[in-house]
C-alpha positions as CSV (number, residue, x, y, z in Angstrom):
1,M,142.7,-24.2,-66.0
2,V,140.9,-27.4,-67.2
3,I,141.1,-28.5,-70.8
4,P,139.2,-31.6,-72.1
5,R,141.4,-33.8,-74.3
6,E,141.0,-36.9,-76.5
7,N,140.3,-40.4,-75.2
8,N,138.5,-39.1,-72.0
9,M,141.7,-37.3,-70.8
10,V,141.8,-34.0,-69.1
11,R,144.7,-31.5,-69.1
12,L,145.2,-29.4,-65.9
13,Y,147.2,-26.2,-65.5
14,I,148.1,-25.8,-61.8
15,Q,149.5,-22.6,-60.5
16,L,152.4,-23.3,-58.1
17,A,153.9,-21.1,-55.4
18,S,157.1,-19.4,-56.5
19,S,160.2,-18.5,-54.5
20,T,162.6,-15.5,-54.2
21,D,165.6,-17.9,-54.1
22,K,167.5,-17.3,-57.3
23,D,168.7,-20.9,-57.3
24,W,165.2,-22.3,-56.9
25,D,164.3,-24.5,-59.9
26,P,160.6,-25.8,-59.8
27,R,161.4,-28.4,-62.4
28,K,163.7,-30.1,-59.9
29,K,161.9,-29.2,-56.7
30,V,158.2,-29.9,-57.5
31,S,157.0,-33.5,-57.7
32,E,153.9,-35.0,-59.4
33,A,152.4,-35.7,-55.9
34,E,152.7,-32.1,-54.9
35,V,151.0,-30.9,-58.1
36,Q,148.2,-33.5,-57.6
37,A,147.8,-32.3,-54.0
38,S,147.5,-28.7,-55.3
39,A,144.8,-29.7,-57.8
40,K,142.8,-31.5,-55.1
41,K,143.0,-28.4,-52.9
42,I,141.9,-26.0,-55.6
43,L,138.9,-28.2,-56.7
44,Q,137.5,-28.5,-53.2
45,P,134.7,-29.2,-52.2
46,Y,134.8,-31.4,-55.4
47,R,137.0,-34.5,-55.6
48,I,139.5,-35.5,-58.3
49,E,141.3,-38.9,-58.7
50,W,143.8,-40.1,-61.4
51,D,143.6,-43.4,-63.2
52,R,147.0,-42.6,-64.7
53,I,149.2,-39.7,-65.6
54,E,149.8,-39.5,-69.4
55,W,152.2,-36.6,-69.3
56,Y,153.6,-34.3,-66.6
57,S,155.8,-31.2,-66.7
58,V,156.6,-28.1,-64.6
59,Y,156.6,-25.0,-66.7
60,P,158.3,-21.8,-65.3
61,I,156.8,-18.6,-66.7
62,R,159.5,-16.2,-67.8
63,Q,159.4,-12.9,-69.6
64,G,162.1,-11.0,-71.4
65,I,162.9,-9.0,-74.5
66,A,166.1,-8.2,-76.2
67,E,167.4,-4.7,-76.0
68,K,168.1,-4.7,-79.8
69,Y,166.8,-6.9,-82.6
70,T,169.5,-6.0,-85.1
71,L,173.2,-5.6,-84.5
72,D,174.2,-4.4,-87.9
73,Y,171.9,-4.6,-90.9
74,R,174.7,-3.4,-93.2
75,C,176.7,-6.6,-92.9
76,K,177.4,-8.1,-96.3
77,R,176.3,-11.6,-95.2
78,L,173.0,-12.0,-93.3
79,D,173.6,-14.2,-90.3
80,L,170.3,-15.1,-88.7
81,A,171.9,-16.7,-85.6
82,E,173.8,-13.5,-84.7
83,D,172.3,-10.5,-86.4
84,S,168.7,-10.8,-87.3
85,G,166.6,-12.0,-84.5
86,S,167.1,-15.5,-83.2
87,D,165.5,-16.0,-79.7
88,L,165.2,-12.3,-79.2
89,T,161.9,-12.3,-77.5
90,I,161.3,-14.7,-74.7
91,Y,157.6,-15.3,-74.1
92,E,156.6,-18.4,-72.2
93,Q,153.0,-18.0,-70.8
94,P,151.2,-20.8,-72.6
95,K,147.6,-20.1,-71.7
96,A,146.7,-17.7,-74.6
97,G,148.7,-19.6,-77.2
98,Q,150.8,-16.6,-78.1
99,G,154.4,-17.8,-77.8
100,M,154.6,-19.8,-81.1
101,N,152.2,-17.4,-82.9
102,A,154.5,-14.5,-82.1
103,A,157.5,-16.4,-83.2
104,F,155.9,-17.3,-86.5
105,H,155.1,-13.6,-87.1
106,D,158.6,-12.6,-86.2
107,A,160.0,-15.1,-88.7
108,I,157.6,-14.1,-91.5
109,N,158.3,-10.4,-91.0
110,L,162.0,-11.0,-91.3
111,A,162.0,-13.6,-94.0
112,W,160.2,-11.6,-96.7
113,K,162.4,-8.6,-96.1
114,I,165.6,-10.7,-96.4
115,H,164.1,-12.2,-99.6
116,H,163.6,-8.7,-101.1
117,V,167.1,-7.6,-100.1
118,E,168.9,-10.7,-101.3
119,G,166.8,-10.7,-104.4
120,R,168.0,-7.1,-105.1
121,F,164.5,-5.7,-105.1
122,A,164.8,-3.6,-102.0
123,D,167.5,-1.5,-100.3
124,R,169.2,-3.2,-97.3
125,S,168.0,-0.4,-95.0
126,I,164.5,-2.0,-94.9
127,L,165.9,-4.6,-92.4
128,T,165.7,-1.9,-89.7
129,S,161.9,-2.1,-89.9
130,Y,162.0,-5.6,-88.5
131,E,163.0,-4.2,-85.1
132,S,160.7,-1.2,-85.2
133,E,157.7,-3.3,-86.1
134,R,158.2,-6.5,-84.1
135,K,159.7,-5.1,-81.0
136,L,156.6,-2.9,-80.4
137,I,154.4,-6.0,-80.8
138,A,156.6,-7.9,-78.4
139,E,156.3,-5.2,-75.8
140,N,152.5,-5.2,-76.2
141,L,152.5,-8.9,-75.9
142,L,154.5,-8.9,-72.7
143,N,152.2,-6.3,-71.2
144,F,149.2,-8.5,-72.1
145,D,150.9,-11.6,-70.8
146,A,151.6,-10.0,-67.4
147,K,148.0,-9.1,-67.0
148,Y,146.7,-12.4,-68.2
149,A,149.1,-14.5,-66.1
150,S,148.2,-12.4,-63.0
151,L,144.5,-13.2,-63.5
152,F,145.3,-16.9,-63.8
153,S,147.2,-16.8,-60.5
154,Q,144.2,-15.4,-58.7
155,R,140.9,-17.0,-57.7
156,Q,138.3,-15.1,-59.8
157,T,134.9,-14.5,-58.3
158,S,132.1,-16.3,-60.1
159,A,129.3,-14.5,-61.8
160,G,126.9,-15.8,-59.1
161,E,129.1,-14.4,-56.3
162,V,129.2,-11.0,-58.0
163,K,125.5,-11.1,-58.4
164,A,124.9,-12.0,-54.8
165,T,127.3,-9.4,-53.5
166,L,126.2,-6.5,-55.7
167,G,122.6,-7.4,-56.3
168,L,123.2,-7.4,-60.1
169,E,121.7,-9.4,-62.8
170,E,123.6,-12.5,-63.9
171,E,124.5,-10.9,-67.3
172,K,125.9,-7.8,-65.7
173,G,127.9,-9.9,-63.2
174,E,129.7,-11.7,-66.0
175,K,130.6,-8.4,-67.5
176,D,132.2,-7.3,-64.2
177,N,134.4,-10.3,-64.0
178,P,137.9,-9.0,-64.8
179,F,139.1,-12.3,-66.3
180,I,136.2,-12.4,-68.8
181,E,136.7,-8.7,-69.6
182,V,140.5,-9.1,-70.3
183,F,139.8,-12.2,-72.5
184,K,137.2,-10.5,-74.6
185,S,139.0,-7.2,-74.9
186,S,142.2,-9.0,-76.1
187,C,140.6,-11.2,-78.7
188,E,141.7,-9.1,-81.6
189,F,145.3,-9.1,-80.3
190,T,145.5,-12.8,-79.5
191,T,144.1,-13.8,-82.9
192,G,146.5,-11.5,-84.7
193,Y,143.8,-9.3,-86.3
194,G,144.4,-6.5,-83.8
195,I,148.1,-6.1,-84.6
196,A,148.8,-2.8,-86.2
197,Y,152.2,-1.6,-87.4
198,N,153.1,2.1,-87.2
199,P,153.6,4.1,-90.4
200,N,156.9,3.5,-92.1
201,V,158.2,3.0,-95.6
202,F,155.9,0.0,-96.1
203,N,152.8,1.3,-94.3
204,W,151.7,4.5,-96.1
205,S,150.8,7.6,-94.2
206,S,150.6,11.3,-95.0
207,N,154.3,11.5,-94.1
208,H,155.3,8.8,-96.6
209,P,157.7,9.9,-99.4
210,A,155.0,9.0,-101.9
211,Q,152.6,11.9,-102.0
212,S,150.2,11.3,-104.9
213,A,146.7,12.7,-104.3
214,L,145.3,9.3,-105.2
215,F,146.4,7.6,-102.0
216,Q,143.6,6.9,-99.6
217,R,143.8,9.6,-97.0
218,K,143.0,9.5,-93.3
219,G,139.5,8.4,-92.7
220,G,139.5,5.4,-95.1
221,S,138.1,2.2,-93.6
222,L,141.1,0.1,-94.7
223,G,144.0,0.9,-92.3
224,T,147.6,0.5,-93.5
225,G,149.8,-1.6,-91.3
226,R,146.9,-3.9,-90.4
227,V,145.9,-7.2,-91.9
228,M,143.7,-7.2,-94.9
229,P,140.1,-8.0,-93.8
230,P,138.7,-11.4,-94.9
231,A,136.3,-11.3,-97.9
232,N,134.6,-14.2,-99.7
233,V,134.5,-14.0,-103.5
234,T,133.9,-16.4,-106.4
235,R,136.9,-17.5,-108.4
236,V,136.0,-17.1,-112.1
237,S,138.1,-20.0,-113.4
238,D,136.4,-22.7,-111.4
239,A,133.4,-21.1,-109.7
240,N,134.7,-21.9,-106.3
241,V,133.9,-19.5,-103.4
242,V,137.3,-18.6,-101.8
243,Q,138.7,-16.2,-99.2
244,L,140.4,-13.5,-101.2
245,E,143.1,-12.7,-98.6
246,Q,144.2,-16.3,-98.6
247,E,144.5,-16.8,-102.3
248,V,148.1,-15.9,-102.6
249,P,150.5,-18.2,-100.7
250,F,153.3,-16.8,-98.5
251,N,155.8,-16.6,-101.4
252,G,157.6,-13.3,-100.7
253,S,155.4,-11.4,-103.2
254,F,153.6,-8.2,-102.8
255,R,149.9,-8.8,-103.6
256,V,148.4,-6.2,-106.0
257,F,144.7,-6.4,-105.4
258,L,143.0,-4.7,-108.3
259,F,139.4,-4.0,-107.3
260,A,138.1,-3.3,-110.7
261,G,134.5,-2.2,-109.8
262,M,131.9,-2.4,-112.5
263,P,133.3,-3.3,-115.9
264,S,131.1,-0.8,-117.7
265,T,132.5,2.0,-115.5
266,T,136.2,1.1,-115.2
267,R,137.0,-0.5,-118.6
268,R,139.2,2.4,-119.7
269,A,140.9,2.7,-116.2
270,V,141.7,-1.0,-116.2
271,I,143.2,-0.8,-119.7
272,D,145.3,2.2,-118.7
273,F,146.4,0.5,-115.5
274,A,147.7,-2.5,-117.5
275,S,149.4,-0.5,-120.2
276,N,151.2,1.6,-117.6
277,L,152.3,-1.5,-115.7
278,M,154.2,-2.6,-118.8
279,K,156.1,0.6,-119.2
280,D,159.9,0.1,-119.0
281,K,160.4,2.0,-115.7
282,S,157.3,0.9,-113.9
283,F,157.6,-1.0,-110.6
284,Y,156.2,-4.1,-112.3
285,K,158.2,-4.1,-115.5
286,L,161.5,-3.1,-113.8
287,Y,161.5,-6.3,-111.8
288,E,160.4,-8.7,-114.5
289,R,161.7,-12.3,-114.2
290,Q,164.8,-12.9,-116.2
291,D,163.5,-16.4,-117.2
292,I,160.1,-15.1,-118.3
293,A,160.4,-16.7,-121.7
294,R,160.7,-20.1,-120.0
295,V,158.0,-19.7,-117.4
296,S,155.5,-22.6,-117.4
297,C,151.9,-21.8,-118.5
298,H,150.8,-23.5,-115.2
299,E,152.6,-20.8,-113.1
300,R,149.7,-19.2,-111.2
301,H,151.2,-16.7,-108.9
302,N,154.4,-15.3,-110.4
303,P,154.4,-15.6,-114.2
304,H,156.0,-12.1,-114.7
305,S,157.8,-11.2,-111.4
306,H,159.0,-12.9,-108.2
307,F,158.0,-9.9,-106.3
308,F,154.4,-9.3,-107.4
309,T,151.1,-11.2,-107.8
310,I,148.1,-9.5,-109.3
311,C,144.5,-10.4,-108.2
312,T,141.5,-8.7,-110.1
313,T,138.0,-8.6,-108.6
314,F,135.0,-7.2,-110.4
315,T,131.7,-6.0,-109.1
316,A,129.8,-8.5,-111.2
317,S,128.4,-12.0,-111.1
318,R,130.7,-14.8,-112.1
319,P,128.8,-15.8,-115.3
320,T,129.1,-12.3,-116.8
321,I,132.9,-12.1,-116.5
322,E,134.7,-13.1,-119.6
323,I,138.4,-12.7,-118.8
324,P,139.8,-12.3,-122.4
325,K,137.2,-9.6,-123.2
326,L,137.5,-7.7,-119.9
327,L,141.2,-7.8,-119.2
328,P,144.3,-6.9,-121.1
329,A,146.9,-9.6,-121.6
330,V,149.1,-8.8,-118.6
331,L,146.1,-9.1,-116.2
332,A,144.5,-12.0,-118.1
333,R,147.7,-14.0,-117.5
334,Y,146.6,-14.2,-113.9
335,S,143.4,-16.0,-114.9
336,D,143.4,-18.1,-111.7
337,H,143.3,-14.8,-109.7
338,V,140.3,-13.2,-111.3
339,Y,137.2,-13.0,-109.0
340,A,133.6,-12.0,-108.9
341,D,132.5,-9.9,-106.0
342,D,129.1,-11.6,-105.8
343,I,129.0,-13.2,-102.3
344,W,126.7,-11.6,-99.7
345,D,128.3,-10.7,-96.4
346,S,126.4,-10.1,-93.1
347,R,128.9,-7.5,-92.1
348,V,127.9,-5.3,-95.1
349,P,124.4,-6.5,-95.7
350,G,123.4,-3.6,-98.0
351,A,126.4,-3.8,-100.3
352,K,126.2,-4.9,-103.9
353,A,129.9,-5.9,-103.8
354,A,130.8,-7.0,-100.3
355,A,134.6,-7.3,-100.8
356,H,134.8,-3.8,-102.3
357,A,132.7,-2.4,-99.4
358,K,134.8,-4.1,-96.7
359,M,137.9,-2.5,-98.2
360,G,136.2,0.9,-98.1
361,L,136.3,1.2,-101.9
362,D,133.7,2.6,-104.3
363,Q,131.7,-0.4,-105.6
364,E,131.5,1.0,-109.1
365,K,134.9,2.7,-109.4
366,G,137.0,0.2,-107.4
367,G,140.6,0.9,-106.4
368,V,144.0,-0.8,-105.8
369,V,145.1,-2.3,-102.5
370,I,148.7,-3.2,-102.0
371,V,149.2,-6.0,-99.4
372,R,152.7,-6.7,-98.1
373,P,154.0,-10.3,-98.4
374,D,153.1,-10.9,-94.8
375,G,149.5,-10.0,-95.3
376,Y,149.4,-6.4,-93.9
377,V,148.0,-3.5,-96.0
378,G,150.7,-1.3,-97.4
379,C,148.7,1.3,-99.3
380,V,145.4,2.0,-101.0
381,V,145.1,3.9,-104.3
382,E,142.2,5.1,-106.4
383,L,141.7,3.5,-109.8
384,V,141.6,6.2,-112.4
385,E,142.0,6.6,-116.1
386,G,145.4,7.6,-117.4
387,S,148.7,6.9,-115.6
388,G,147.9,8.3,-112.2
389,T,147.3,5.0,-110.4
390,V,150.5,3.4,-111.6
391,D,152.4,6.6,-111.0
392,A,151.3,6.5,-107.4
393,L,152.4,2.9,-107.0
394,N,155.7,3.8,-108.6
395,Q,156.2,6.4,-105.9
396,Y,155.3,3.9,-103.2
397,F,157.6,1.1,-104.3
398,G,160.3,3.6,-105.3
399,A,160.6,4.6,-101.6
400,F,162.4,1.3,-100.8
401,S,163.3,-0.3,-104.1
402,S,166.9,-0.8,-105.1
403,K,166.4,0.7,-108.6
404,P,164.9,4.1,-109.5
405,I,161.3,3.5,-110.5
406,G,159.2,5.5,-112.8
407,K,162.0,7.6,-114.2
408,A,165.2,7.1,-116.2
409,E,168.4,6.5,-114.3
410,S,170.6,9.6,-114.0
411,R,173.7,9.3,-116.1
412,P,176.9,11.4,-115.8
413,Q,177.3,14.1,-118.4
414,L,180.2,13.7,-120.8
């Protein structure tokens, strides 16, 4: 593998012969001269010479996965070093750039769940989902790695050789190259966009405890347990074109994306949504910040709650959106998170509101998309007049919250 670098340098990955000797350590046994000799042999009939060696290392490829990711989630004190996933997955094949990426996703998945448990938002049992979600991804990752590493250790036939042998056109020959096929078929996985978590308490399905008829049923284009698709919109406050899915930083908050459709169609539904959010036992009001009276007017993301950020997107052009007229106070407070869905997208060329269309939502009626703190879609709910939308969300969050949502707490009879 040859990688051009800065200052006219070139980085080479050289596959070395292994050994069945359990005490064999390539870092001690293999010299720079041997690696250079291997490179020269591989590149024949071409020649390679070195002016200097900037950096040299022998990198043993190892694979492994822990039997369990969590020893006891019920412990009173969370100890990351022992209980919650430190060095649980060993993944050391560097050529697809997956090791550090997987580790980051492991850490993010665990961090926001710890935040919600320690912040007394969610029940401690949610920590078990760390293992069920991330261990599956680790297993898929190791399977991909084994295939990818195997292809790197073999000499792949060139497209020209395939063409000459099979009498195929050049384009078809490239398609039949297994290395190219694996690379292309794995692009979604290696970039992270292909990761899909199975249904659980965070990823709504027909078996979820929340069973409102307003949840997006099977067949919707926005899959729960997958990352929210990218969508460009215009931020109303400053007219900047932004990527909607990146507008809320990783701050441990669930993102409530209110796709408000056409203002003339959804005005009543938006007002009802806001008024039901502010009811005492709603998921939003129940976890209001204790210091809300002292929150700075410059707080963009969490003015009301540490666990939620609301983003509102209209099917309208930016100049026609007047925030104080279109949005009730609780939604208008997030003025930096109000957007116009007026940017054309080649993936949905016929759509009037591309972001709505990419989420699989009606461009006039809109809907609500709940995105987990780590960027994965939790559920999708229709936006309707009355209390139905917030009632559905109360059910969803009530499935894992530490307080009873949407209903009064039961009290003992005297």
